[in-house]
Structures are given as structure tokens and as C-alpha cells.
C-alpha positions in Angstrom: 62.4 29.6 79.4 64.0 28.0 76.4 62.4 28.6 73.0 61.0 25.5 71.3 59.3 24.7 68.0 56.0 24.7 69.9 56.4 28.0 71.8 54.5 31.1 70.6 56.1 33.9 68.6 55.2 37.5 67.9 55.6 38.2 64.2 54.8 41.9 63.7 51.2 42.3 64.6 50.5 38.6 64.5 50.7 36.2 67.5 51.8 32.8 66.2 50.9 29.8 68.4 54.1 27.9 67.3 57.2 28.4 65.2 56.2 26.0 62.4 55.4 27.5 59.0 53.9 25.8 56.0 56.3 26.7 53.1 54.9 27.8 49.8 54.5 24.8 47.4 53.4 25.0 43.8 50.7 22.3 43.2 49.3 23.2 39.8 45.7 22.7 40.8 44.0 26.0 40.1 41.7 26.8 37.2 42.8 28.2 33.8 42.1 31.8 35.0 44.4 31.5 38.0 41.5 31.2 40.5 41.8 28.8 43.4 39.4 25.8 43.2 37.3 24.8 46.2 39.8 22.0 47.0 42.5 24.7 47.7 40.3 26.0 50.5 40.2 22.5 52.0 43.9 22.1 51.6 44.9 25.2 53.5 42.2 24.8 56.2 43.5 21.2 56.9 46.9 22.8 57.7 45.6 25.9 59.7 47.3 24.7 62.9 50.6 25.9 61.5 52.0 29.1 63.1 51.7 30.6 59.6 50.6 29.3 56.2 52.3 30.7 53.1 50.4 30.1 49.9 51.7 28.5 46.7 53.5 31.0 44.5 50.9 33.4 43.0 51.4 35.5 39.9 51.4 39.3 40.0 50.4 39.7 36.3 49.3 37.9 33.3 52.9 38.0 32.1 54.3 36.4 35.2 53.3 32.8 34.6 55.8 30.0 34.0 53.7 27.0 34.6 50.1 25.8 33.9 47.4 25.9 36.5 49.2 28.2 39.0 47.2 30.9 40.7 47.2 34.7 40.3 46.4 37.7 42.4 46.2 40.4 39.8 42.4 40.4 39.0 39.4 41.0 41.2 38.0 37.6 40.4 41.2 36.0 41.6 41.1 38.1 44.8 37.5 37.0 45.4 38.6 33.3 45.0 41.4 33.8 47.5 38.9 35.5 49.9 37.1 32.2 50.3 40.4 30.6 51.3 41.4 33.3 53.8 37.9 33.4 55.4 38.0 29.7 55.9 41.5 29.7 57.3 40.6 32.5 59.7 37.5 30.7 60.8 39.8 27.8 61.9 42.0 30.2 63.8 44.9 30.2 61.2 47.0 32.9 59.7 47.9 33.0 56.0 50.3 35.0 53.8 50.2 35.2 50.0 53.4 34.6 48.1 53.8 37.1 45.3 55.6 35.7 42.2 57.0 36.7 38.8 58.7 33.9 36.9 60.6 36.2 34.5 62.7 34.1 32.1 61.3 30.8 33.4 58.4 30.9 31.0 57.3 30.2 27.4 55.5 32.1 24.7 52.6 29.6 25.1 52.1 31.0 28.6 52.4 34.6 27.6 49.5 36.9 26.4 49.4 37.0 22.6 52.4 34.7 22.5 54.8 37.3 23.7 58.3 36.7 24.8 59.1 36.1 28.5 60.9 39.0 30.2 64.2 39.0 32.2 66.9 41.4 33.3 69.0 40.2 30.3 68.4 38.0 27.2 70.0 34.9 28.8 68.0 31.7 28.4 67.6 29.4 31.4 68.6 25.8 31.1 65.5 24.4 32.8 62.0 23.2 32.0 58.5 24.8 32.2 55.0 23.3 32.2 53.1 24.3 29.1 50.0 23.1 27.3 52.3 20.6 25.5 53.8 19.3 28.7 57.3 20.1 30.0 59.4 22.2 27.5 62.5 24.3 27.7 61.7 28.0 28.2 61.6 30.5 25.4 64.6 32.9 25.0 63.6 36.0 27.1 63.5 39.6 26.2 65.6 42.0 28.3 63.5 44.6 30.1 64.1 48.2 29.2 64.9 50.5 32.1 61.6 52.3 31.7 59.7 49.0 32.0 61.1 48.0 35.4 58.9 50.5 37.4 55.9 48.8 35.7 56.9 45.5 37.2 57.4 47.0 40.6 53.9 48.4 40.4 52.5 45.0 39.4 53.9 43.7 42.7 52.3 46.6 44.6 48.9 46.0 42.8 49.0 42.3 43.7 49.8 43.3 47.3 46.7 45.6 47.4 44.5 42.8 46.0 46.0 40.3 48.6 45.0 42.8 51.3 41.5 43.1 49.9 41.3 39.3 49.8 41.8 39.1 53.6 45.4 37.8 53.7 47.4 38.6 56.9 50.4 39.6 54.9 52.4 38.7 51.8 55.8 37.1 51.0 57.8 38.5 48.1 59.3 35.6 46.2 63.0 36.5 45.6 64.3 32.9 45.3 64.4 29.7 43.2 65.6 31.4 39.9 62.6 33.6 39.3 62.6 37.3 38.2 63.8 38.9 41.4 66.7 36.4 41.8 67.4 36.8 38.1 68.2 40.5 38.8 70.2 39.7 42.0 72.6 37.1 40.6 75.3 37.9 38.0 74.9 34.7 36.1 71.5 36.0 34.8 72.0 39.8 35.1 74.3 41.1 32.4 72.9 44.7 32.4 75.1 47.8 32.1 72.5 50.3 33.5 71.5 51.1 37.1 70.0 47.6 37.6 73.1 45.7 36.7 76.8 45.4 37.2 77.9 45.9 40.8 76.0 44.4 43.8 74.1 47.6 44.8 72.7 47.9 41.3 71.7 44.3 41.1 69.9 44.6 44.4 68.0 47.6 43.3 65.0 45.9 41.7 64.5 43.5 44.7 64.7 46.4 47.2 62.2 48.5 45.1 59.7 45.6 45.0 60.0 45.0 48.7 59.7 48.7 49.6 56.6 49.1 47.3 55.0 46.1 48.9 55.7 47.3 52.5 54.2 50.7 51.5 50.9 48.8 50.8 50.9 46.6 53.9 52.9 48.6 56.5 55.5 47.3 58.9 55.6 43.6 59.9 53.3 42.3 57.2 55.7 41.5 54.3 58.2 38.6 54.2 61.0 38.2 51.6 62.2 34.8 50.4 65.8 34.2 49.2 67.9 31.2 48.1 71.6 32.5 48.2 73.1 29.1 47.3 70.3 28.1 44.9 71.1 26.7 41.5 67.6 25.7 40.5 66.4 27.2 37.2 70.1 27.6 36.0 71.1 30.2 38.7 74.6 31.0 39.8 76.5 34.0 41.2 80.2 34.7 41.4 80.1 35.7 45.1 76.8 34.8 46.9 78.2 35.6 50.4 79.0 39.2 49.4 75.8 39.7 47.5 73.5 38.4 50.2 75.4 40.0 53.1 74.9 43.4 51.4 71.2 42.5 50.7 70.6 41.5 54.3 72.1 44.7 55.6 70.0 46.8 53.2 66.8 44.9 54.3 67.4 46.1 57.9 66.2 49.5 56.7 62.8 48.0 55.6 60.4 46.9 58.4 59.9 43.3 57.1 57.9 40.7 58.9 60.7 38.2 58.2 63.5 37.0 55.9 62.8 33.5 54.6 66.2 31.8 53.9 66.5 28.6 51.9 69.7 26.8 52.7 69.3 23.0 52.4 70.6 20.6 55.1 72.7 17.5 54.1 70.3 14.9 52.9 68.0 17.4 51.2 67.5 16.6 47.5 69.1 19.9 46.5 72.0 19.8 48.9 74.5 18.0 46.6 73.9 20.5 43.8 74.9 23.3 46.1 77.9 21.8 47.8 80.3 23.9 45.8 78.6 27.2 47.0 79.7 28.7 50.3 77.1 28.5 53.1 75.7 31.9 54.1 73.0 31.3 56.7 75.2 31.8 59.8 76.6 35.1 58.4 73.1 36.4 57.5 71.9 35.5 61.0 74.5 37.9 62.3 73.7 40.7 59.8 69.9 40.6 59.6 68.3 42.1 62.7 64.7 41.0 62.1 62.9 37.6 62.2 64.7 34.9 60.3 62.8 31.9 58.9 64.8 28.9 57.6 63.8 26.2 55.1 65.6 23.3 53.6 65.0 19.7 54.6 64.3 20.3 58.3 62.5 17.7 60.4 61.2 17.7 64.0 64.6 17.4 65.7 66.7 19.6 63.4 64.0 22.3 63.6 63.7 22.1 67.3 67.5 22.4 67.6 67.6 25.4 65.3 65.0 27.3 67.3 66.5 26.3 70.7 69.9 27.4 69.6 68.5 30.6 68.1 69.8 29.7 64.6 66.4 30.8 63.4 63.2 32.1 64.9 60.8 30.2 62.6 61.2 27.0 60.5 59.3 26.4 57.2 58.4 22.9 56.1 57.5 21.8 52.6 57.1 18.1 51.9 56.3 17.2 55.5 53.3 19.6 55.4 52.3 18.3 51.9 51.8 14.8 53.3 50.8 15.7 56.9 48.1 18.3 57.4 48.3 17.8 61.2 52.1 18.2 61.2 52.1 20.3 64.4 50.4 17.6 66.4 52.5 14.8 64.8 55.7 16.6 65.7 54.4 17.5 69.2 53.7 13.8 69.9 56.7 12.6 67.9 54.3 10.5 65.9 55.1 8.7 62.6 54.6 10.8 59.4 52.6 9.9 56.3 54.7 8.9 53.2 54.4 11.6 50.5 53.2 10.4 47.1 55.6 12.1 44.6 53.4 11.1 41.6 50.7 13.5 42.8 52.9 16.5 43.8 52.0 18.5 40.7 48.6 18.7 39.0 45.5 16.5 39.4 42.6 16.4 41.8 42.2 15.7 45.6 44.3 12.6 45.5 47.7 13.4 47.0 46.4 16.8 47.9 43.6 16.5 50.5 43.4 12.8 51.2 46.4 12.3 53.5 45.0 10.8 56.8 45.1 12.6 60.1 46.3 11.0 63.3 
């Protein structure tokens, strides 16, 4: 029988009813302590028919924040707040992973405890913007981590993974994409280190592999995903040879029992495609190298996703904006029904408007 977008899939210990995944999407609607508000529960429950939900990016420490009103998973209070979400999703028959996040240099002293400097592999400032109490501002020049500090960050990911487990999540996704701390170590445009965490590709991969291994040690096999954006330029990222870097990374990840590898590579027509045209595609090569479950993301719709699954380009497909505006996206795609128009003015921050008020079929 041909695999389709609506066919079931076994993901580690989880049985997914379909191949559709709700991608992690930052929405800046949590309280000032990083605890999900009640409307977050409604939001995820509305979308629980997805094969898998992945939460918005969630900070692993009080130093990991780069934007206002984003959630955390490093305190017991935050874990209790997420427990309300996971219980409600499970009651609706859904499955949900927490995405673990450290923004690294994409931050500002106003978002750091006691006004400290953001951290990074190297003191290289990102040409981007962060959301502070004053609105959008350029990030502060980061401080390069010492070699002795790096295991502390790895332990912060492990601690967050333990709290996510206590909060009732079905697993976690480690955020290694979009210009945040793990990708800052991976790519040579932001990693200028001369020690065992910088220089050649194996050294630049070291931090990512240590974080993933520590997280898998908490959760066990088949419960940890890892997200990458090899061609990504968001948050001022670039690398001299992405194909070589990510080919070696994918091969190394074969030795770790991941749930999946979540690969962002935008299709033509996606808003980020043009900015990445000069970077060689890597998805086809990584599909050959990585032996586990592959999830793709990057402007897929019903037909392109169905084709990708049927032709075994990918096992799962993650959708961002379509899920933002269509809580019943599985049923809409199944019926080939029209989609709601997303309201870009309400993507970030605010209340239920543009968050939980999109109509169902």
C-alpha cells in the first residue's frame, strides 16, 4: 500500500494516526515568568488531530531568552503550567513534544538576568532584531563561552528535558536551527573558536551532539527529535560548506537513537527561499545518509506534502502557517477543503485574536 499523508506512522514508541506535524511556532503569548497561559491549552487542543504537535520554542534556562513572552521549561512552576497543556492534549487523543531552545547571541541585556551579556560560541554579534521591553532592537554583543561553561549549558538542556518529562510531554525536540545557540556552534560564520568546540567540522558538531546525547539519556530511544536548518540564513547565519557540515552531522546522528531529524529546507515560493538560493540544497543527500525518521518543513501544502511522503522523500511533514490559521488542518487537507487566510498582524503577541479564533470547517 502506498504511504500517504493520512496513513499512520510508528514513531519510536508512538503510533501517529497521520504524517502531519504541527511545527513549532513562536507566538509570544506566555506570561512574564515563562508559564503558558490558559489560551495556550486551547490552542494546542484545537490542533490535537495532528499526528504530532511540537510546542513553540521553550527556553532551557533564564539566560536562554531572546524574545519577550516566550515560555520556559526550567522551573517547576513552568512544568506545572505545561502539565495542564499536555493533559488536555492527551485527553483529546493527541501527542505533543516540547521544543527545547537556547537563543545564545540572539538576545539582549534587557532579557538577561541582572543585565548580563548574552552568550555565544564566539563574540560575534548577529545582524538581526530581538523583541525586548522597548520593542524590536538589535541584540547586544555576546560574550564567548569559556570551555568550562559549555557542560553547564548541556546540563541545562538535560534539566529542561527532565522537567518536560515530568510535565507529561511525549518527547522533546532539540532546537538546532534558525540561528540559535546550537546552530551558532555548528556554522563557521558564528563559531570562531580555537578549542575543541571550534575549527574543523567534528569540533563544531561537538556541542550539538553532546546536547542531543544528554537529552536522549533523559528520555531514552525514540523520544527526542533534532531540528536543523542547513541552508538557513535567518539571524545572520552562514557556513562555508553546509553540505559537508550537515552530511557529517547526519552520519553522526545515526549513532544516537533519535525519534526523528527535523529538516528545514524551503520550497520555491516560501518567503525564505530567495534568501537561500545561493546555498546548495542538502535534503536529498541527508535523506541518503540519515537512517532514521526524517521530517521536512518549508512551505509544504497538501499536494507537495502528499508527493513527498508517497515518493519517500520524507516520512513526516511539518506545517507552520497552515496550522496557525487552520486548527482542523488534517480534515481540511483530507477533504481538499479551502483554508483560512492567516492574519499576519496577530502572529506575534496579543490575545486570543489570531490565535484561537480561526473557524473550523
